[in-house]
N, CA and C atoms of all chains as a GROMACS GRO file, in nm:
protein
  630
    1MET      N    1   6.223   5.645  30.920
    1MET     CA    2   6.341   5.574  30.904
    1MET      C    3   6.431   5.620  31.009
    2ALA      N    4   6.411   5.731  31.094
    2ALA     CA    5   6.508   5.774  31.172
    2ALA      C    6   6.570   5.689  31.285
    3GLY      N    7   6.472   5.593  31.329
    3GLY     CA    8   6.523   5.501  31.450
    3GLY      C    9   6.568   5.372  31.406
    4VAL      N   10   6.583   5.371  31.263
    4VAL     CA   11   6.643   5.233  31.237
    4VAL      C   12   6.798   5.235  31.259
    5SER      N   13   6.831   5.099  31.310
    5SER     CA   14   6.963   5.069  31.335
    5SER      C   15   7.055   5.068  31.237
    6HIS      N   16   7.179   5.120  31.228
    6HIS     CA   17   7.287   5.123  31.108
    6HIS      C   18   7.313   4.972  31.114
    7PHE      N   19   7.324   4.899  31.220
    7PHE     CA   20   7.389   4.768  31.224
    7PHE      C   21   7.275   4.660  31.135
    8LEU      N   22   7.169   4.700  31.184
    8LEU     CA   23   7.055   4.638  31.094
    8LEU      C   24   7.065   4.647  30.963
    9ILE      N   25   7.079   4.779  30.917
    9ILE     CA   26   7.094   4.804  30.772
    9ILE      C   27   7.223   4.723  30.704
   10LEU      N   28   7.314   4.725  30.790
   10LEU     CA   29   7.436   4.666  30.732
   10LEU      C   30   7.412   4.495  30.716
   11CYS      N   31   7.335   4.457  30.813
   11CYS     CA   32   7.302   4.299  30.816
   11CYS      C   33   7.218   4.277  30.687
   12TRP      N   34   7.122   4.368  30.676
   12TRP     CA   35   7.020   4.350  30.565
   12TRP      C   36   7.094   4.374  30.433
   13PHE      N   37   7.172   4.452  30.410
   13PHE     CA   38   7.236   4.468  30.279
   13PHE      C   39   7.341   4.352  30.265
   14SER      N   40   7.411   4.313  30.383
   14SER     CA   41   7.496   4.180  30.375
   14SER      C   42   7.428   4.064  30.304
   15LEU      N   43   7.305   4.053  30.367
   15LEU     CA   44   7.233   3.926  30.334
   15LEU      C   45   7.186   3.919  30.186
   16LEU      N   46   7.146   4.050  30.162
   16LEU     CA   47   7.086   4.069  30.009
   16LEU      C   48   7.206   4.021  29.918
   17VAL      N   49   7.326   4.091  29.947
   17VAL     CA   50   7.432   4.073  29.878
   17VAL      C   51   7.485   3.924  29.864
   18GLY      N   52   7.488   3.873  29.970
   18GLY     CA   53   7.538   3.745  29.989
   18GLY      C   54   7.461   3.625  29.920
   19ALA      N   55   7.336   3.667  29.924
   19ALA     CA   56   7.229   3.574  29.874
   19ALA      C   57   7.231   3.590  29.703
   20PHE      N   58   7.268   3.701  29.671
   20PHE     CA   59   7.263   3.733  29.533
   20PHE      C   60   7.393   3.665  29.458
   21PHE      N   61   7.526   3.682  29.533
   21PHE     CA   62   7.632   3.626  29.489
   21PHE      C   63   7.611   3.472  29.503
   22GLY      N   64   7.570   3.420  29.612
   22GLY     CA   65   7.573   3.288  29.633
   22GLY      C   66   7.489   3.226  29.517
   23THR      N   67   7.357   3.283  29.475
   23THR     CA   68   7.286   3.222  29.383
   23THR      C   69   7.347   3.225  29.251
   24LEU      N   70   7.432   3.344  29.214
   24LEU     CA   71   7.494   3.383  29.096
   24LEU      C   72   7.605   3.270  29.054
   25THR      N   73   7.692   3.242  29.150
   25THR     CA   74   7.789   3.171  29.148
   25THR      C   75   7.796   3.040  29.168
   26ARG      N   76   7.692   2.957  29.213
   26ARG     CA   77   7.685   2.839  29.263
   26ARG      C   78   7.548   2.772  29.205
   27ALA      N   79   7.563   2.638  29.166
   27ALA     CA   80   7.459   2.584  29.086
   27ALA      C   81   7.327   2.502  29.183
   28THR      N   82   7.379   2.448  29.296
   28THR     CA   83   7.272   2.386  29.396
   28THR      C   84   7.250   2.484  29.496
   29PHE      N   85   7.144   2.470  29.558
   29PHE     CA   86   7.097   2.538  29.684
   29PHE      C   87   7.182   2.546  29.791
   30ARG      N   88   7.229   2.418  29.813
   30ARG     CA   89   7.314   2.405  29.931
   30ARG      C   90   7.450   2.482  29.914
   31GLU      N   91   7.506   2.464  29.796
   31GLU     CA   92   7.619   2.541  29.777
   31GLU      C   93   7.599   2.677  29.776
   32ALA      N   94   7.506   2.728  29.719
   32ALA     CA   95   7.447   2.887  29.709
   32ALA      C   96   7.447   2.932  29.857
   33PHE      N   97   7.379   2.840  29.944
   33PHE     CA   98   7.353   2.896  30.081
   33PHE      C   99   7.489   2.898  30.158
   34LYS      N  100   7.563   2.816  30.137
   34LYS     CA  101   7.703   2.826  30.228
   34LYS      C  102   7.777   2.952  30.172
   35VAL      N  103   7.781   2.954  30.019
   35VAL     CA  104   7.863   3.084  29.993
   35VAL      C  105   7.801   3.228  30.018
   36GLY      N  106   7.669   3.222  30.002
   36GLY     CA  107   7.605   3.328  30.045
   36GLY      C  108   7.602   3.366  30.181
   37ALA      N  109   7.597   3.270  30.294
   37ALA     CA  110   7.614   3.294  30.423
   37ALA      C  111   7.771   3.332  30.461
   38LEU      N  112   7.856   3.273  30.385
   38LEU     CA  113   8.004   3.323  30.411
   38LEU      C  114   8.012   3.454  30.372
   39ILE      N  115   7.966   3.508  30.244
   39ILE     CA  116   7.979   3.643  30.208
   39ILE      C  117   7.912   3.740  30.308
   40ALA      N  118   7.808   3.712  30.353
   40ALA     CA  119   7.736   3.802  30.439
   40ALA      C  120   7.798   3.801  30.577
   41LEU      N  121   7.851   3.695  30.613
   41LEU     CA  122   7.907   3.693  30.744
   41LEU      C  123   8.050   3.776  30.734
   42LEU      N  124   8.109   3.766  30.638
   42LEU     CA  125   8.245   3.830  30.600
   42LEU      C  126   8.215   3.960  30.588
   43MET      N  127   8.119   4.013  30.510
   43MET     CA  128   8.087   4.144  30.510
   43MET      C  129   8.065   4.216  30.633
   44VAL      N  130   7.969   4.156  30.732
   44VAL     CA  131   7.931   4.220  30.856
   44VAL      C  132   8.075   4.218  30.938
   45GLY      N  133   8.145   4.123  30.946
   45GLY     CA  134   8.267   4.102  31.017
   45GLY      C  135   8.353   4.186  30.975
   46VAL      N  136   8.391   4.214  30.859
   46VAL     CA  137   8.510   4.290  30.823
   46VAL      C  138   8.461   4.446  30.826
   47SER      N  139   8.344   4.473  30.813
   47SER     CA  140   8.279   4.615  30.835
   47SER      C  141   8.313   4.627  30.992
   48LEU      N  142   8.254   4.553  31.070
   48LEU     CA  143   8.282   4.589  31.216
   48LEU      C  144   8.448   4.593  31.261
   49ILE      N  145   8.515   4.516  31.191
   49ILE     CA  146   8.669   4.541  31.224
   49ILE      C  147   8.712   4.666  31.158
   50ILE      N  148   8.665   4.718  31.051
   50ILE     CA  149   8.703   4.837  31.002
   50ILE      C  150   8.647   4.966  31.100
   51ALA      N  151   8.518   4.937  31.131
   51ALA     CA  152   8.468   5.041  31.222
   51ALA      C  153   8.544   5.046  31.339
   52TYR      N  154   8.577   4.940  31.394
   52TYR     CA  155   8.667   4.923  31.527
   52TYR      C  156   8.778   5.007  31.511
   53VAL      N  157   8.860   4.983  31.391
   53VAL     CA  158   8.971   5.068  31.386
   53VAL      C  159   8.960   5.199  31.362
   54MET      N  160   8.856   5.234  31.288
   54MET     CA  161   8.827   5.370  31.244
   54MET      C  162   8.784   5.469  31.376
   55PHE      N  163   8.735   5.379  31.496
   55PHE     CA  164   8.714   5.446  31.597
   55PHE      C  165   8.815   5.522  31.664
   56PHE      N  166   8.953   5.477  31.647
   56PHE     CA  167   9.072   5.540  31.708
   56PHE      C  168   9.105   5.615  31.619
   57LEU      N  169   9.082   5.665  31.495
   57LEU     CA  170   9.115   5.763  31.426
   57LEU      C  171   9.071   5.909  31.446
   58PRO      N  172   9.139   6.010  31.431
   58PRO     CA  173   9.084   6.135  31.472
   58PRO      C  174   8.987   6.180  31.371
   59LEU      N  175   8.872   6.257  31.413
   59LEU     CA  176   8.794   6.297  31.313
   59LEU      C  177   8.821   6.411  31.220
   60GLY      N  178   8.920   6.468  31.245
   60GLY     CA  179   8.988   6.583  31.161
   60GLY      C  180   8.910   6.705  31.182
   61GLY      N  181   8.939   6.790  31.098
   61GLY     CA  182   8.862   6.923  31.074
   61GLY      C  183   8.925   7.026  31.184
   62MET      N  184   7.102   2.351  28.020
   62MET     CA  185   7.099   2.474  27.926
   62MET      C  186   7.239   2.530  27.888
   63SER      N  187   7.332   2.434  27.857
   63SER     CA  188   7.478   2.464  27.828
   63SER      C  189   7.489   2.510  27.688
   64GLU      N  190   7.395   2.483  27.618
   64GLU     CA  191   7.423   2.478  27.469
   64GLU      C  192   7.424   2.632  27.424
   65THR      N  193   7.513   2.663  27.323
   65THR     CA  194   7.525   2.800  27.264
   65THR      C  195   7.396   2.854  27.204
   66LYS      N  196   7.339   2.987  27.249
   66LYS     CA  197   7.232   3.029  27.174
   66LYS      C  198   7.280   3.104  27.041
   67GLY      N  199   7.180   3.120  26.948
   67GLY     CA  200   7.201   3.207  26.835
   67GLY      C  201   7.220   3.330  26.904
   68GLY      N  202   7.261   3.421  26.791
   68GLY     CA  203   7.284   3.561  26.839
   68GLY      C  204   7.172   3.646  26.869
   69GLY      N  205   7.043   3.616  26.782
   69GLY     CA  206   6.931   3.687  26.808
   69GLY      C  207   6.862   3.642  26.938
   70LYS      N  208   6.853   3.516  26.985
   70LYS     CA  209   6.811   3.469  27.113
   70LYS      C  210   6.888   3.515  27.216
   71MET      N  211   7.028   3.550  27.189
   71MET     CA  212   7.114   3.582  27.300
   71MET      C  213   7.083   3.737  27.352
   72ALA      N  214   7.074   3.789  27.219
   72ALA     CA  215   7.041   3.955  27.241
   72ALA      C  216   6.897   3.958  27.301
   73LEU      N  217   6.805   3.872  27.282
   73LEU     CA  218   6.674   3.881  27.319
   73LEU      C  219   6.680   3.845  27.476
   74ALA      N  220   6.769   3.770  27.529
   74ALA     CA  221   6.793   3.705  27.668
   74ALA      C  222   6.852   3.830  27.734
   75CYS      N  223   6.948   3.892  27.668
   75CYS     CA  224   7.016   4.012  27.731
   75CYS      C  225   6.920   4.129  27.754
   76LEU      N  226   6.831   4.148  27.663
   76LEU     CA  227   6.723   4.257  27.665
   76LEU      C  228   6.630   4.216  27.780
   77LEU      N  229   6.587   4.101  27.769
   77LEU     CA  230   6.481   4.063  27.882
   77LEU      C  231   6.556   4.076  28.015
   78ALA      N  232   6.683   4.039  28.043
   78ALA     CA  233   6.757   4.051  28.158
   78ALA      C  234   6.758   4.203  28.208
   79TRP      N  235   6.769   4.299  28.110
   79TRP     CA  236   6.776   4.449  28.137
   79TRP      C  237   6.633   4.496  28.162
   80VAL      N  238   6.537   4.452  28.103
   80VAL     CA  239   6.403   4.485  28.126
   80VAL      C  240   6.348   4.448  28.242
   81PHE      N  241   6.374   4.317  28.291
   81PHE     CA  242   6.317   4.243  28.377
   81PHE      C  243   6.415   4.178  28.454
   82PRO      N  244   6.456   4.223  28.598
   82PRO     CA  245   6.565   4.156  28.649
   82PRO      C  246   6.536   4.013  28.675
   83GLY      N  247   6.614   3.902  28.611
   83GLY     CA  248   6.599   3.765  28.611
   83GLY      C  249   6.521   3.723  28.492
   84GLY      N  250   6.494   3.820  28.413
   84GLY     CA  251   6.391   3.770  28.298
   84GLY      C  252   6.497   3.688  28.179
   85GLY      N  253   6.617   3.735  28.165
   85GLY     CA  254   6.706   3.641  28.101
   85GLY      C  255   6.736   3.509  28.146
   86HIS      N  256   6.745   3.484  28.252
   86HIS     CA  257   6.754   3.352  28.321
   86HIS      C  258   6.622   3.271  28.289
   87TRP      N  259   6.498   3.349  28.316
   87TRP     CA  260   6.390   3.263  28.300
   87TRP      C  261   6.376   3.233  28.149
   88PHE      N  262   6.413   3.312  28.056
   88PHE     CA  263   6.422   3.301  27.913
   88PHE      C  264   6.508   3.159  27.851
   89LEU      N  265   6.616   3.150  27.950
   89LEU     CA  266   6.729   3.055  27.932
   89LEU      C  267   6.678   2.916  27.993
   90GLY      N  268   6.560   2.921  28.070
   90GLY     CA  269   6.515   2.820  28.132
   90GLY      C  270   6.540   2.768  28.273
   91ARG      N  271   6.628   2.884  28.339
   91ARG     CA  272   6.681   2.888  28.466
   91ARG      C  273   6.567   2.946  28.541
   92ARG      N  274   6.441   2.891  28.595
   92ARG     CA  275   6.331   2.946  28.631
   92ARG      C  276   6.339   2.982  28.771
   93VAL      N  277   6.394   2.877  28.861
   93VAL     CA  278   6.414   2.905  29.002
   93VAL      C  279   6.530   3.027  29.025
   94LYS      N  280   6.622   3.010  28.950
   94LYS     CA  281   6.722   3.140  28.971
   94LYS      C  282   6.664   3.262  28.949
   95SER      N  283   6.576   3.263  28.834
   95SER     CA  284   6.521   3.379  28.781
   95SER      C  285   6.430   3.436  28.896
   96VAL      N  286   6.356   3.358  28.944
   96VAL     CA  287   6.276   3.410  29.045
   96VAL      C  288   6.357   3.481  29.188
   97VAL      N  289   6.445   3.388  29.224
   97VAL     CA  290   6.537   3.442  29.310
   97VAL      C  291   6.611   3.568  29.304
   98PHE      N  292   6.651   3.592  29.170
   98PHE     CA  293   6.713   3.700  29.138
   98PHE      C  294   6.621   3.805  29.136
   99LEU      N  295   6.488   3.794  29.076
   99LEU     CA  296   6.391   3.904  29.068
   99LEU      C  297   6.368   3.973  29.213
  100VAL      N  298   6.328   3.857  29.304
  100VAL     CA  299   6.312   3.903  29.462
  100VAL      C  300   6.409   3.971  29.517
  101LEU      N  301   6.546   3.927  29.493
  101LEU     CA  302   6.674   3.993  29.562
  101LEU      C  303   6.692   4.140  29.494
  102VAL      N  304   6.679   4.154  29.345
  102VAL     CA  305   6.716   4.301  29.292
  102VAL      C  306   6.586   4.384  29.340
  103LEU      N  307   6.452   4.338  29.347
  103LEU     CA  308   6.330   4.424  29.387
  103LEU      C  309   6.342   4.472  29.530
  104MET      N  310   6.402   4.359  29.608
  104MET     CA  311   6.407   4.396  29.764
  104MET      C  312   6.524   4.492  29.772
  105THR      N  313   6.629   4.496  29.711
  105THR     CA  314   6.730   4.571  29.720
  105THR      C  315   6.686   4.710  29.672
  106PHE      N  316   6.628   4.721  29.557
  106PHE     CA  317   6.599   4.837  29.511
  106PHE      C  318   6.479   4.926  29.594
  107PHE      N  319   6.369   4.851  29.634
  107PHE     CA  320   6.282   4.928  29.702
  107PHE      C  321   6.320   4.954  29.858
  108THR      N  322   6.436   4.887  29.897
  108THR     CA  323   6.473   4.896  30.036
  108THR      C  324   6.539   5.052  30.022
  109GLY      N  325   6.609   5.053  29.894
  109GLY     CA  326   6.678   5.183  29.870
  109GLY      C  327   6.584   5.299  29.866
  110LEU      N  328   6.478   5.286  29.787
  110LEU     CA  329   6.380   5.382  29.775
  110LEU      C  330   6.297   5.426  29.907
  111VAL      N  331   6.286   5.312  29.998
  111VAL     CA  332   6.209   5.347  30.130
  111VAL      C  333   6.305   5.441  30.218
  112MET      N  334   6.451   5.397  30.191
  112MET     CA  335   6.527   5.484  30.272
  112MET      C  336   6.564   5.622  30.204
  113GLN      N  337   6.492   5.650  30.109
  113GLN     CA  338   6.506   5.797  30.053
  113GLN      C  339   6.636   5.790  29.979
  114GLY      N  340   6.664   5.683  29.920
  114GLY     CA  341   6.790   5.686  29.834
  114GLY      C  342   6.775   5.768  29.691
  115ARG      N  343   6.891   5.806  29.662
  115ARG     CA  344   6.875   5.903  29.539
  115ARG      C  345   6.898   5.814  29.410
  116VAL      N  346   6.842   5.859  29.297
  116VAL     CA  347   6.860   5.811  29.161
  116VAL      C  348   6.935   5.929  29.100
  117TYR      N  349   7.068   5.875  29.051
  117TYR     CA  350   7.155   5.984  28.992
  117TYR      C  351   7.123   6.040  28.861
  118LEU      N  352   7.162   6.175  28.849
  118LEU     CA  353   7.137   6.257  28.731
  118LEU      C  354   7.275   6.283  28.676
  119ALA      N  355   7.304   6.241  28.539
  119ALA     CA  356   7.434   6.281  28.479
  119ALA      C  357   7.448   6.444  28.485
  120ASN      N  358   7.566   6.462  28.548
  120ASN     CA  359   7.612   6.599  28.551
  120ASN      C  360   7.740   6.607  28.489
  121PRO      N  361   7.741   6.700  28.379
  121PRO     CA  362   7.879   6.729  28.318
  121PRO      C  363   7.999   6.780  28.420
  122GLU      N  364   7.950   6.844  28.514
  122GLU     CA  365   8.054   6.911  28.603
  122GLU      C  366   8.087   6.814  28.714
  123GLN      N  367   8.032   6.698  28.699
  123GLN     CA  368   8.087   6.589  28.793
  123GLN      C  369   8.070   6.453  28.719
  124PRO      N  370   8.204   6.437  28.643
  124PRO     CA  371   8.201   6.307  28.550
  124PRO      C  372   8.151   6.168  28.615
  125LEU      N  373   8.190   6.148  28.738
  125LEU     CA  374   8.153   6.015  28.809
  125LEU      C  375   8.010   5.982  28.812
  126THR      N  376   7.920   6.123  28.805
  126THR     CA  377   7.788   6.087  28.797
  126THR      C  378   7.727   6.022  28.668
  127TYR      N  379   7.801   6.002  28.577
  127TYR     CA  380   7.778   5.916  28.452
  127TYR      C  381   7.791   5.795  28.488
  128LEU      N  382   7.888   5.731  28.566
  128LEU     CA  383   7.881   5.602  28.601
  128LEU      C  384   7.768   5.554  28.683
  129ALA      N  385   7.723   5.650  28.770
  129ALA     CA  386   7.630   5.610  28.872
  129ALA      C  387   7.494   5.598  28.801
  130THR      N  388   7.494   5.705  28.701
  130THR     CA  389   7.351   5.717  28.616
  130THR      C  390   7.340   5.569  28.532
  131PHE      N  391   7.459   5.543  28.486
  131PHE     CA  392   7.444   5.403  28.415
  131PHE      C  393   7.418   5.277  28.481
  132ALA      N  394   7.463   5.302  28.623
  132ALA     CA  395   7.422   5.175  28.713
  132ALA      C  396   7.280   5.183  28.740
  133ASN      N  397   7.212   5.312  28.772
  133ASN     CA  398   7.084   5.325  28.767
  133ASN      C  399   7.004   5.270  28.642
  134VAL      N  400   7.050   5.330  28.521
  134VAL     CA  401   6.988   5.298  28.430
  134VAL      C  402   6.969   5.133  28.388
  135ALA      N  403   7.085   5.079  28.441
  135ALA     CA  404   7.076   4.928  28.423
  135ALA      C  405   6.967   4.850  28.482
  136LEU      N  406   6.890   4.924  28.545
  136LEU     CA  407   6.781   4.858  28.626
  136LEU      C  408   6.672   4.843  28.523
  137GLY      N  409   6.662   4.902  28.402
  137GLY     CA  410   6.547   4.902  28.316
  137GLY      C  411   6.450   4.985  28.347
  138PRO      N  412   6.307   4.926  28.340
  138PRO     CA  413   6.199   5.008  28.393
  138PRO      C  414   6.191   5.055  28.530
  139LEU      N  415   6.269   4.962  28.608
  139LEU     CA  416   6.254   5.002  28.769
  139LEU      C  417   6.324   5.144  28.783
  140ASP      N  418   6.421   5.176  28.702
  140ASP     CA  419   6.479   5.300  28.706
  140ASP      C  420   6.384   5.424  28.675
  141LEU      N  421   6.277   5.399  28.602
  141LEU     CA  422   6.182   5.488  28.577
  141LEU      C  423   6.103   5.535  28.703
  142ILE      N  424   6.085   5.417  28.779
  142ILE     CA  425   5.999   5.427  28.909
  142ILE      C  426   6.085   5.520  28.982
  143GLY      N  427   6.210   5.491  28.999
  143GLY     CA  428   6.281   5.548  29.088
  143GLY      C  429   6.312   5.690  29.065
  144ARG      N  430   6.316   5.731  28.932
  144ARG     CA  431   6.317   5.875  28.890
  144ARG      C  432   6.174   5.952  28.913
  145ARG      N  433   6.083   5.868  28.893
  145ARG     CA  434   5.961   5.932  28.922
  145ARG      C  435   5.925   5.971  29.070
  146VAL      N  436   5.964   5.857  29.161
  146VAL     CA  437   5.953   5.886  29.293
  146VAL      C  438   6.056   6.005  29.352
  147PHE      N  439   6.180   5.995  29.312
  147PHE     CA  440   6.268   6.098  29.368
  147PHE      C  441   6.254   6.235  29.296
  148TYR      N  442   6.256   6.234  29.174
  148TYR     CA  443   6.244   6.375  29.094
  148TYR      C  444   6.083   6.406  29.062
  149GLU      N  445   5.999   6.328  29.092
  149GLU     CA  446   5.863   6.341  29.040
  149GLU      C  447   5.846   6.369  28.894
  150ARG      N  448   5.931   6.311  28.819
  150ARG     CA  449   5.954   6.323  28.671
  150ARG      C  450   6.064   6.224  28.591
  151ILE      N  451   6.060   6.195  28.475
  151ILE     CA  452   6.144   6.123  28.412
  151ILE      C  453   6.259   6.210  28.373
  152ILE      N  454   6.378   6.202  28.434
  152ILE     CA  455   6.495   6.310  28.387
  152ILE      C  456   6.622   6.239  28.424
  153TYR      N  457   6.716   6.248  28.328
  153TYR     CA  458   6.844   6.185  28.333
  153TYR      C  459   6.943   6.288  28.338
  154ILE      N  460   6.957   6.413  28.296
  154ILE     CA  461   7.065   6.504  28.282
  154ILE      C  462   7.016   6.599  28.396
  155PHE      N  463   7.121   6.623  28.464
  155PHE     CA  464   7.118   6.744  28.584
  155PHE      C  465   7.077   6.869  28.504
  156PRO      N  466   6.996   6.954  28.522
  156PRO     CA  467   6.960   7.063  28.470
  156PRO      C  468   7.057   7.180  28.483
  157SER      N  469   7.088   7.257  28.373
  157SER     CA  470   7.165   7.367  28.393
  157SER      C  471   7.113   7.478  28.453
  158GLU      N  472   7.184   7.584  28.495
  158GLU     CA  473   7.125   7.700  28.563
  158GLU      C  474   7.058   7.798  28.468
  159SER      N  475   7.068   7.769  28.319
  159SER     CA  476   6.992   7.821  28.214
  159SER      C  477   6.856   7.811  28.223
  160ASP      N  478   6.808   7.709  28.289
  160ASP     CA  479   6.664   7.669  28.326
  160ASP      C  480   6.655   7.668  28.457
  161PRO      N  481   6.638   7.791  28.499
  161PRO     CA  482   6.615   7.816  28.664
  161PRO      C  483   6.514   7.749  28.725
  162ASN      N  484   6.402   7.747  28.645
  162ASN     CA  485   6.274   7.666  28.717
  162ASN      C  486   6.307   7.527  28.737
  163LEU      N  487   6.349   7.453  28.644
  163LEU     CA  488   6.370   7.325  28.650
  163LEU      C  489   6.497   7.287  28.763
  164TYR      N  490   6.603   7.377  28.743
  164TYR     CA  491   6.727   7.375  28.844
  164TYR      C  492   6.674   7.382  28.982
  165GLN      N  493   6.600   7.477  29.018
  165GLN     CA  494   6.551   7.514  29.146
  165GLN      C  495   6.466   7.393  29.206
  166GLU      N  496   6.378   7.339  29.115
  166GLU     CA  497   6.298   7.227  29.160
  166GLU      C  498   6.374   7.116  29.192
  167ILE      N  499   6.479   7.078  29.095
  167ILE     CA  500   6.563   6.965  29.130
  167ILE      C  501   6.643   6.961  29.236
  168MET      N  502   6.691   7.112  29.269
  168MET     CA  503   6.793   7.120  29.389
  168MET      C  504   6.700   7.128  29.514
  169ARG      N  505   6.563   7.159  29.500
  169ARG     CA  506   6.479   7.141  29.608
  169ARG      C  507   6.431   6.974  29.656
  170LEU      N  508   6.409   6.928  29.570
  170LEU     CA  509   6.383   6.799  29.563
  170LEU      C  510   6.516   6.704  29.640
  171ASN      N  511   6.641   6.742  29.598
  171ASN     CA  512   6.748   6.697  29.643
  171ASN      C  513   6.780   6.713  29.783
  172ARG      N  514   6.739   6.845  29.829
  172ARG     CA  515   6.789   6.872  29.946
  172ARG      C  516   6.680   6.814  30.050
  173ALA      N  517   6.566   6.806  30.004
  173ALA     CA  518   6.452   6.745  30.091
  173ALA      C  519   6.485   6.607  30.134
  174LYS      N  520   6.534   6.519  30.032
  174LYS     CA  521   6.564   6.387  30.068
  174LYS      C  522   6.702   6.364  30.145
  175ILE      N  523   6.800   6.468  30.109
  175ILE     CA  524   6.926   6.455  30.163
  175ILE      C  525   6.919   6.457  30.323
  176LEU      N  526   6.804   6.520  30.366
  176LEU     CA  527   6.789   6.553  30.510
  176LEU      C  528   6.768   6.409  30.573
  177ALA      N  529   6.704   6.295  30.525
  177ALA     CA  530   6.674   6.176  30.564
  177ALA      C  531   6.808   6.118  30.619
  178VAL      N  532   6.800   6.060  30.734
  178VAL     CA  533   6.929   5.994  30.789
  178VAL      C  534   6.980   5.899  30.703
  179THR      N  535   6.895   5.813  30.643
  179THR     CA  536   6.926   5.684  30.567
  179THR      C  537   6.946   5.721  30.429
  180HIS      N  538   6.949   5.859  30.376
  180HIS     CA  539   6.973   5.888  30.254
  180HIS      C  540   7.104   5.810  30.175
  181GLU      N  541   7.227   5.812  30.228
  181GLU     CA  542   7.341   5.753  30.184
  181GLU      C  543   7.322   5.595  30.173
  182TYR      N  544   7.257   5.560  30.276
  182TYR     CA  545   7.242   5.406  30.266
  182TYR      C  546   7.151   5.360  30.153
  183GLY      N  547   7.030   5.445  30.136
  183GLY     CA  548   6.934   5.412  30.042
  183GLY      C  549   6.998   5.444  29.902
  184THR      N  550   7.088   5.521  29.877
  184THR     CA  551   7.152   5.549  29.746
  184THR      C  552   7.240   5.430  29.718
  185THR      N  553   7.315   5.381  29.811
  185THR     CA  554   7.396   5.279  29.820
  185THR      C  555   7.298   5.116  29.765
  186PHE      N  556   7.201   5.117  29.836
  186PHE     CA  557   7.091   4.999  29.781
  186PHE      C  558   7.038   5.034  29.648
  187VAL      N  559   7.007   5.140  29.625
  187VAL     CA  560   6.954   5.166  29.485
  187VAL      C  561   7.081   5.151  29.364
  188LEU      N  562   7.195   5.178  29.401
  188LEU     CA  563   7.289   5.146  29.309
  188LEU      C  564   7.338   5.018  29.310
  189ALA      N  565   7.332   4.932  29.423
  189ALA     CA  566   7.385   4.798  29.426
  189ALA      C  567   7.269   4.733  29.348
  190ALA      N  568   7.132   4.763  29.341
  190ALA     CA  569   7.038   4.693  29.262
  190ALA      C  570   7.072   4.692  29.122
  191GLY      N  571   7.128   4.827  29.072
  191GLY     CA  572   7.166   4.837  28.936
  191GLY      C  573   7.283   4.750  28.905
  192LEU      N  574   7.392   4.742  28.990
  192LEU     CA  575   7.491   4.668  28.942
  192LEU      C  576   7.462   4.532  28.959
  193MET      N  577   7.390   4.475  29.044
  193MET     CA  578   7.323   4.338  29.021
  193MET      C  579   7.265   4.300  28.912
  194ASN      N  580   7.204   4.409  28.856
  194ASN     CA  581   7.128   4.372  28.727
  194ASN      C  582   7.224   4.375  28.603
  195ILE      N  583   7.319   4.452  28.598
  195ILE     CA  584   7.431   4.451  28.502
  195ILE      C  585   7.517   4.305  28.510
  196LEU      N  586   7.548   4.254  28.646
  196LEU     CA  587   7.593   4.123  28.662
  196LEU      C  588   7.496   4.022  28.612
  197LEU      N  589   7.384   4.042  28.623
  197LEU     CA  590   7.264   3.937  28.561
  197LEU      C  591   7.271   3.941  28.418
  198ILE      N  592   7.281   4.056  28.351
  198ILE     CA  593   7.284   4.053  28.210
  198ILE      C  594   7.417   3.993  28.162
  199LEU      N  595   7.536   4.010  28.207
  199LEU     CA  596   7.656   3.967  28.195
  199LEU      C  597   7.643   3.801  28.208
  200ASP      N  598   7.575   3.766  28.313
  200ASP     CA  599   7.558   3.621  28.344
  200ASP      C  600   7.492   3.552  28.227
  201VAL      N  601   7.374   3.624  28.184
  201VAL     CA  602   7.310   3.553  28.077
  201VAL      C  603   7.368   3.556  27.955
  202PHE      N  604   7.468   3.650  27.921
  202PHE     CA  605   7.545   3.664  27.814
  202PHE      C  606   7.654   3.536  27.812
  203ASP      N  607   7.715   3.520  27.909
  203ASP     CA  608   7.802   3.415  27.930
  203ASP      C  609   7.723   3.275  27.928
  204ILE      N  610   7.603   3.252  27.964
  204ILE     CA  611   7.550   3.137  27.957
  204ILE      C  612   7.504   3.120  27.800
  205GLY      N  613   7.456   3.231  27.753
  205GLY     CA  614   7.423   3.215  27.607
  205GLY      C  615   7.524   3.177  27.528
  206ILE      N  616   7.647   3.224  27.540
  206ILE     CA  617   7.764   3.188  27.458
  206ILE      C  618   7.833   3.051  27.503
  207GLY      N  619   7.768   2.980  27.602
  207GLY     CA  620   7.821   2.850  27.629
  207GLY      C  621   7.947   2.871  27.726
  208ARG      N  622   7.978   2.986  27.758
  208ARG     CA  623   8.079   3.018  27.847
  208ARG      C  624   8.061   2.949  28.012
  209LYS      N  625   7.932   2.947  28.045
  209LYS     CA  626   7.896   2.900  28.164
  209LYS      C  627   7.783   2.806  28.166
  210ARG      N  628   7.804   2.720  28.258
  210ARG     CA  629   7.691   2.616  28.239
  210ARG      C  630   7.591   2.645  28.343
   0.00000   0.00000   0.00000
């Protein structure tokens, strides 16, 4: 697993969580897909924004 | 399936949801959702195991490990697989130093897995699978009492 991309892991996790909450909170496939995709995209997007902001923070130590 | 279930049936549905991810929804007649939940929880859990994710042991010196252990145990029998894979035995409590052999063995297994680059990610996946199953049990309860259609 050493060569696996951190970004791909983030995408995979977001996909699973988005699909789960989409299915849990919506009754129809269409609505579940829309909500799931939105959650997954937001997770990836917000994570990238946080990562970008943290890039400028000192490492400390 | 919006009608209220009896107490016994509801308890059985919740128990099935704990034993088998999606089992409660299957019992309540929501077959498609049940299969989707089963696939999602299994994929999340086994992704975590493949990434060398940890299954937590309750450690009195670290109280937060009780919460993490609870999230793991929420997976039902899947948690047993995780413990067997990670610790090579079924164990829930972190051994005290008064049992040096078991303590050393658990520490050795922990150190071996922590070296994996994906260990923290894997642990997150395993915990997420357990938290998903807690939500499924609560969802089955809500459906059972008629709060959710």
